[in-house]
C-alpha positions in Angstrom: 84.2 89.7 87.7 83.6 91.4 90.5 84.9 94.6 91.8 86.4 92.9 94.6 88.7 90.8 92.4 90.4 93.1 90.3 92.9 91.1 88.2 92.1 89.0 84.1 93.6 85.5 84.9 93.2 82.6 82.0 94.5 81.7 78.7 96.3 84.3 76.7 96.4 87.3 79.3 99.3 88.7 77.4 97.6 88.9 74.3 94.6 90.2 76.0 96.7 93.1 78.0 97.9 94.3 74.1 94.3 94.1 72.8 92.6 96.2 75.3 95.5 98.9 75.5 95.1 99.2 71.6 91.7 99.7 72.3 91.9 102.8 75.0 94.2 104.8 72.0 91.4 104.4 69.1 88.8 106.4 71.8 89.7 109.4 73.8 88.9 107.8 77.5 86.2 110.2 79.5 87.2 109.0 82.6 90.4 107.1 84.2 90.2 103.3 83.5 92.4 100.9 84.7 92.8 97.2 84.2 95.4 94.2 86.4 96.9 91.6 84.8 98.6 88.5 86.2 99.8 86.8 83.5 98.8 83.0 83.3 102.1 81.8 81.0 105.3 83.2 79.6 105.4 85.7 76.9 108.2 88.4 75.5 106.5 92.1 74.9 109.2 94.2 73.0 108.7 98.1 73.0 107.5 99.8 70.1 111.1 100.7 69.2 112.2 97.2 69.1 110.1 96.3 66.1 113.7 94.4 64.3 113.7 91.9 67.2 110.7 90.2 65.8 112.9 89.1 63.0 115.5 88.0 65.1 113.3 85.6 67.1 113.4 82.0 65.8 110.6 80.4 64.2 110.7 77.5 66.8 110.3 80.3 69.7 109.1 78.8 72.7 107.1 81.7 73.8 104.8 84.3 72.0 106.6 87.3 71.0 104.6 90.8 71.1 105.0 94.4 70.6 103.4 97.2 72.3 102.6 100.5 71.2 104.2 102.2 74.5 108.2 102.4 74.5 111.4 101.0 76.7 112.5 97.6 76.3 111.5 94.0 76.3 109.7 92.4 79.4 108.9 89.1 80.2 106.0 88.6 81.6 104.5 85.6 83.7 103.3 84.4 86.8 105.8 86.6 88.2 104.5 89.6 87.2 101.1 92.2 88.5 100.8 94.0 85.6 98.8 97.5 85.1 97.1 99.2 82.5 95.9 102.8 83.1 94.2 105.4 80.2 93.6 109.0 80.8 92.3 111.8 79.1 94.7 113.4 77.8 93.2 117.0 79.6 93.3 114.8 82.9 95.7 117.2 85.8 97.5 113.6 86.4 98.9 113.6 82.8 99.1 116.9 81.0 102.0 118.2 82.3 104.1 116.2 80.4 105.8 112.6 80.4 108.0 112.2 82.9 105.6 114.3 85.3 102.9 112.1 84.2 104.6 109.0 85.8 105.3 110.6 89.0 101.8 110.0 90.4 101.4 106.0 89.4 105.0 105.9 90.8 104.3 107.2 94.2 101.1 105.2 94.5 102.7 101.6 93.9 106.0 102.7 96.4 103.4 103.7 98.7 101.2 100.5 98.1 104.2 98.5 98.6 105.2 100.4 101.8 102.0 99.1 103.1 103.2 95.3 102.7 106.3 95.8 104.6 108.6 96.4 101.5 110.9 100.4 101.8 109.8 101.1 98.2 110.2 104.4 97.1 109.5 106.3 93.8 113.0 107.2 91.8 112.5 111.1 91.5 114.8 112.7 88.6 117.4 114.1 90.7 117.7 110.6 92.1 119.1 109.2 88.8 122.1 108.7 88.0 122.6 109.1 84.0 122.1 106.7 82.0 124.7 105.3 79.8 123.9 105.1 75.9 126.2 101.7 75.9 124.7 100.1 78.8 124.7 96.4 77.4 121.2 96.0 79.3 119.8 98.8 77.4 117.8 96.3 75.1 115.8 95.3 78.6 113.0 97.2 80.5 114.5 95.9 83.6 117.8 96.5 82.8 117.7 100.5 83.6 116.0 102.9 85.7 113.9 105.9 84.7 112.1 108.6 86.5 109.5 107.7 89.1 110.1 103.9 88.8 110.0 101.9 91.9 112.8 100.7 93.7 113.3 98.8 97.0 117.2 98.1 98.5 118.4 100.1 95.5 116.9 97.5 92.8 114.4 98.3 90.2 111.0 96.5 91.5 108.3 98.4 88.8 109.0 99.6 85.5 106.7 101.9 83.8 105.9 103.0 80.1 103.6 105.2 78.4 101.8 105.8 75.2 101.0 109.8 74.5 97.9 110.8 71.8 95.7 113.6 71.3 93.2 111.0 72.2 94.6 110.0 75.9 97.5 109.1 77.9 97.8 105.2 78.2 100.1 104.4 81.2 101.7 101.0 82.1 103.5 99.4 84.3 104.8 95.7 85.6 105.7 95.1 89.4 107.6 92.0 90.0 105.7 89.7 92.1 108.6 87.0 92.4 112.3 86.6 90.7 111.7 86.3 86.7 113.7 83.3 84.7 115.9 86.0 82.9 117.4 83.3 80.9 114.4 82.8 79.2 114.1 86.0 78.2 118.0 86.2 77.1 117.6 82.9 74.8 114.8 84.1 73.3 116.4 87.6 72.4 119.6 85.8 71.9 121.5 87.3 74.3 124.3 85.8 76.7 123.9 84.7 79.9 125.9 87.4 81.2 122.9 89.6 81.0 120.8 87.0 82.6 122.9 87.6 85.7 123.0 90.9 85.7 119.2 91.6 85.1 119.1 89.3 88.2 121.5 91.5 90.2 119.6 94.8 89.0 115.9 93.9 90.2 114.4 92.3 92.9 110.8 91.3 93.5 108.3 91.5 96.1 109.0 88.0 97.1 112.6 88.9 98.2 112.1 92.4 99.9 109.0 91.0 101.9 110.9 87.9 102.7 107.3 85.6 102.1 104.7 85.4 99.6 102.4 88.1 99.3 99.1 87.1 97.8 98.7 88.6 94.4 94.8 89.3 95.3 95.9 91.3 98.4 98.0 93.6 96.4 95.6 93.7 93.7 93.0 95.6 95.3 95.6 97.4 97.5 96.5 99.0 93.9 93.0 99.5 93.0 92.3 101.8 96.2 95.3 103.6 95.5 94.4 104.4 91.9 91.1 105.3 92.8 92.2 107.7 95.5 94.7 109.3 92.8 92.0 109.9 90.7 89.5 111.1 93.3 89.9 115.0 93.6 90.5 116.3 97.2 87.3 117.8 97.7 85.3 114.9 96.2 87.7 112.5 98.9 86.4 114.6 101.6 82.8 114.2 100.9 82.6 110.9 100.2 85.1 107.5 99.9 86.2 106.4 96.3 84.4 104.0 94.9 84.8 102.1 91.3 81.6 103.6 89.8 82.6 107.3 90.1 85.9 106.6 88.5 85.1 104.2 86.0 86.9 101.5 87.3 87.3 98.6 84.6 87.5 94.8 86.0 88.3 92.1 83.6 86.5 88.7 84.2 88.4 85.5 83.4 
């Protein structure tokens, strides 16, 4: 796949994403590297602390249920989502300040991309977040709550973020909602009540809903690609010449 088509599509995208993420954590990256994922079929991806939920999934479950290395709540991936994985060296200036500051550049970059498409998106600063409730009935779902520097539009969650920090490097992952997900499907797989599905729909929004139209996923992907390259490129280098995929070892996945 060429740099003009930076999305992995086709069979088993959710599984391929987890394999790629795991591979980045096994060896220290020398430069930032990223991949975008557009899922061909639904799958449930649990946070690393939710392993216990695997035992509750019925053997006849209609969807694959995967476990990721990053934390956070359960995610329902599918054609309604553009996924993102970014691996950086542990000493890189964008992530060496700690877990919360490491999200800032990515949240702001994604919010900036969405504003270019006419969506009034904002990356939430920690001071703008309401105190989270330990007893929130949606705490099990990634999109049920908000964390620092995740992206919102119309006060609803649009982008979820998570990360893994190792001595070898830092992996940031995210999911941008392109269209409304079938939250009832996620709740059915994990044995959650229908009320949770309605609550998730009320707390989230998507590109389709906020833009009032379908935005081509390839156009969004190209804009995200360029935003990442600009964020990785030091200002002095950017002034000398525009960022290019070869400068920063941009990895494009092929179908």
